[in-house]
N, C-alpha and C positions, 0 to 999 in steps of 0.2 A: 502493496496499500502506501509508503515510505517513496520507496522507488516511483510509481506512479504518481503522487504529486509534483515529484523534480521535475521528470518531464513533461508535466501539462506546466509544472512554471514555466521551466526553459520554454516551449512553446509562445504561449503566456507572455512569456518577454520581447521574444520576438517579433509574434503579433506585433504588440504594440513600441517596437521599437528604443528597448528599454540594455541600455547594455549593460554584460554583464563581466568585467574585464577584472581580473586580479591581479592588480593596480602592483603589489605590494611590495621595496624593495624597489619602488621606480623613481621614488627619491633617489638614493642611495647614490655620491657616485660614484663609487668606489664597486658595486659591484657593473655599477654599463659602463667603465672602461673612459668615463667620463668626468670633466669637472661640473662647476655648479652652473657656469656661465656656457654649457653645450646643450643641457635640457632646459623647456621650454614645456612648460604640463597647463594644458589645457583644464579648462575650471571642474568639467567635467571628471577626469580622475580623482580628486580632491577630496568630490564626493564618495563615500564611503557605501550608499548604499545602492550606488552604481557595480559593486567589486560582486564576485561569487566565488567565497569563499570554499567553496564544496571540495570536499574527499573526493577524487577518480577514481576509489577505491569502491567506491558507493554508482558508479555511473555505469546502467546498463544497456544502453541503446548503442550504434558501433557512428561508426561515420557518414556513412547512412541513414540507419534510423532518424539520425537527428535531423535530417534536413528532409528526409522522407514525412518528418512527423512536423514541419515545418509548411506551410503555404506558399512561405515569401520564397521557397527553394526547389517552387516543384515543374522551372524548367532545366535546372540544375539538373532537376532529378532525372527526366526525361534523355536528358543525353550523354547522364551515366549510366542508366540502362542503351539507351542504344551507340555509345558506345564497348556495350557488354565490358562494362570499368564494377558493376555489384559486387560482385563478386569476394575481385581484392581489394577495393576497399572496405571489405566487411573482414578480412584477413585480421590475425591480432595485429599488427604494427609494429608499432604506434604509426600512428603521420598523421601531422599536421596537414590541414584544410585550410585554403586562403576560399571560405565559401562568396561565390556572390548569387547577389539578390538577384529574382526576377525584374528590375526597374532597369541595371548592369547588361543585363541578359538581353531586354529588351531595348538597349540604345546600342549596345553591339547590331547588333541584327539593322539598324535602320542607317547607320551606319557603310552596311553592307548591302544594304538595298533589299536585307531577303527576306522571308515572313516570318522565317522561325528556325528551330530543333530540325524538320523538316526537310529542309532545304540543306541542310549540311548534311556528310556521311559520317557513316564512323573511325574514318581513315582520316577526316578531319579535326573532327571532334578528342579523339585518344587526343594527341602532341597537346590539343590547349590544356582537356578539362588536369591532362598527368603534370603539366606546368604549373596546376595549384597546389598538387602533393610536394611535400616534403618530407620525406623518412626523419625518421621520431618523435618528438613528441616534446612540440615547442613554446613555453606559455610564455605570454605575454610579461614576465616579468624576467627570463629567456634575451629577451630585441638586442638590436645594437644596433650598431650604421653597418650595415656590412654584404654581404652576396651568398641568396647560399643555390645550395642542388638543390631540383628537381628530380620528380621520378617519369621526365619527360631526358631526363636523357645529359649533354653537357650548357643545356639551359637553365641560368640562372639568374635566381630573384632577388634584385634590391633592396633593399630594406632600412630606409628611413628614417628614425625614432627625433630629429631636429624638431621638427614640428607635427606635434603630435605623433601617431602610426602612419607609414605608407610603407605599400608592398610595388615595388614597379611605380605607376603613375596614380595606385586607388590609394583609396584610405580605407584604416577597413575601420566599420561602427561597432563591430560589438567583438568580443573577445573572449579567450577560459571559455569559450562552452567544452564543458568535458566531455571525451565517450569512454568506453574502455575498451577502443586502439583505435585514440588517439582526443583531438583539440580540434575544436572545429572553433577561425577566427571569421566574422563575416568583412566582404569587401564591398565598396559602393564600382568598381568596374572592372567589366572580368578582363582576365589577365591573356595576354600575347606572344608566345616564345615570338 
């Protein structure tokens, strides 16, 4: 019952756009390898009500199940299904998934001049989707200004924490949504390798 209530709370947080950031240590320059002048903290990061300090040992959903349970990830779920990545992302992992919202996909479709996922093949989707996945469980407190390898091969993501948290040109709008096989960070643009 506790797990079911927690899953409902996570889904509700997504629907209402709540930030579920575990920001413990964000203000510790020693952990970040930075001095005080290098880190600008946004006001929402200082509000403890926005932080989820959930224990990952109690997380019962995979990163795929987290996406499926949130209607704002329906396009991402359709893309993962079409690319045949459901089983891979449901495996033990751990994985860090930068999950674009439906609005992020709609913006990409508009830029590409297509109607949606139906206009893309599995071969086109696979490198894009695997570019959103990093091996290992990377929490917001683990981030630094760096580049990280993805599951799409040699393509790396640029992480910039100098003004909020950016992954390439995308903003992280919610972070540290823990699952039993990794963590999901919500982003506002689709990442293109």
